[in-house]
Structure formats: structure tokens, C-alpha cells
C-alpha positions in Angstrom: -0.2 0.1 -0.1 2.9 2.2 0.9 3.8 2.3 -3.0 0.5 3.7 -3.8 1.1 7.5 -4.7 0.0 10.4 -2.4 -1.2 7.8 0.0 0.5 8.9 3.5 0.9 7.5 6.7 -2.4 8.7 8.6 -4.7 7.7 5.9 -2.7 4.6 5.4 -3.4 3.8 9.2 -7.0 4.9 8.9 -7.0 2.5 5.8 -6.1 -0.1 8.0 -8.1 0.4 10.9 -11.4 0.2 8.8 -10.5 -2.6 6.8 -7.9 -4.5 8.9 -5.6 -5.7 6.0 -4.3 -4.6 2.8 -6.1 -7.4 0.9 -9.2 -5.8 2.1 -8.2 -2.4 1.3 -7.7 -3.4 -2.3 -10.7 -5.4 -2.2 -13.0 -2.2 -1.1 -14.7 -0.6 -3.7 -14.4 3.0 -4.5 -17.5 4.2 -2.3 -16.7 2.2 0.7 -12.7 3.9 0.5 -14.1 7.4 0.6 -15.5 7.1 3.6 -12.1 6.8 5.3 -11.4 9.8 7.1 -8.6 11.8 5.1 -8.8 9.8 1.8 -9.0 11.9 -1.2 -10.9 10.7 -4.4 -7.4 10.7 -6.5 -5.9 8.1 -3.9 -9.1 6.4 -3.8 -9.3 5.7 -7.4 -5.5 4.6 -7.4 -6.1 2.1 -5.0 -9.5 0.4 -6.7 -7.0 0.5 -10.1 -4.2 -0.7 -7.9 -1.5 2.2 -9.4 1.4 1.7 -7.8 4.8 4.0 -8.0 6.6 1.0 -8.6 6.2 -3.1 -9.5 5.6 -4.2 -6.0 7.3 -7.8 -7.1 10.0 -5.7 -8.3 10.4 -4.1 -5.2 10.2 -7.4 -3.0 13.0 -8.8 -5.1 15.1 -5.8 -4.3 14.7 -6.3 -0.9 15.4 -10.2 -0.7 18.9 -8.9 -2.9 19.8 -6.6 -0.5 19.2 -9.2 2.2 17.0 -6.6 4.0 13.5 -7.1 5.2 10.2 -5.2 5.5 8.6 -4.0 8.7 5.0 -3.3 9.3 3.9 -1.0 12.0 1.3 -3.7 12.8 4.3 -6.1 13.5 5.2 -6.9 17.5 8.7 -6.1 16.6 8.1 -2.5 15.5 10.0 -0.3 17.5 7.6 1.1 20.6 9.4 4.2 20.6 8.8 4.8 16.9 5.4 3.4 17.3 4.3 5.9 20.0 5.1 9.3 17.9 2.3 11.2 16.4 2.8 9.9 12.3 5.2 7.2 12.4 5.9 5.4 9.3 3.9 2.2 8.3 6.8 0.8 6.6 10.5 0.4 7.5 12.7 -1.5 5.7 16.0 -2.9 7.9 18.5 -4.3 6.6 22.0 -5.6 9.1 21.4 -7.7 12.2 18.8 -7.3 15.0 19.4 -6.0 17.9 17.5 -6.6 21.2 14.4 -4.4 22.0 15.9 -3.5 25.7 18.9 -1.9 24.4 19.1 2.2 24.1 19.9 3.6 20.1 20.5 5.6 17.7 19.2 5.2 14.0 20.1 6.9 11.1 16.5 7.5 9.5 16.1 8.6 5.9 13.9 10.9 4.2 10.1 9.6 3.9 9.9 11.4 0.7 13.5 11.6 -0.9 14.1 14.2 -3.9 16.9 14.1 -6.0 17.9 17.7 -4.4 18.5 15.8 -1.1 
């Protein structure tokens, strides 16, 4: 779902709160999607037509090639401190070894919306 152009974290979360799973979101009608708080009609139409900014299969292949993984906001391993901020990212891309949750950590975080300038 994070590959849908224009779909931000808040509406992403609202969609999952209403429909529970990404599969149910993609099965929803345009009229059902329009009942979700904050969704724009252009984004709802992109969901219905499954218009993505990148091919999901290609993204998964790149993740596997990089030996990385995806961590969803709903995953029990999602960092608690990050989960508690106002607008947490719904998807994290992780690479490297796993670290126990009880340690104090520092992270380097990239832009959610990178640009060629940045």
C-alpha cells in the first residue's frame, strides 16, 4: 500500500483501522474507500485501480537481493518508541543484524519522501 502515490501514513493507518488488512483495502469499492477519514478521491481511485509508483514484485526482489526485510507498523517487532510518535512510518525497511529491544539505540533515518536534491 505504501507504493500508492499520494497515500500518506495517516490515511494508510485509517485504511487499516477500517479494513484491517491490505488485502481488504484493495478489495474495497471506491465508495467504501471514500468513507475513510482523510482520503482523497484521487488516492482512492489509485487504490481501486492498483496504481503503484513501482512494481511491488520488483520492490520485493530488490529487498531480498539486499538481504533486507520489511517491518510493518502492526508487527510486534516494530520499535515501541517509534510506534508512539504522532505520525509513525507504517513501513520500515531494515538491513543488518537484529538488536534486542531492551537496549538504548541510535538510528539513522532517511527521508520518507526523498528528492533528487536531497
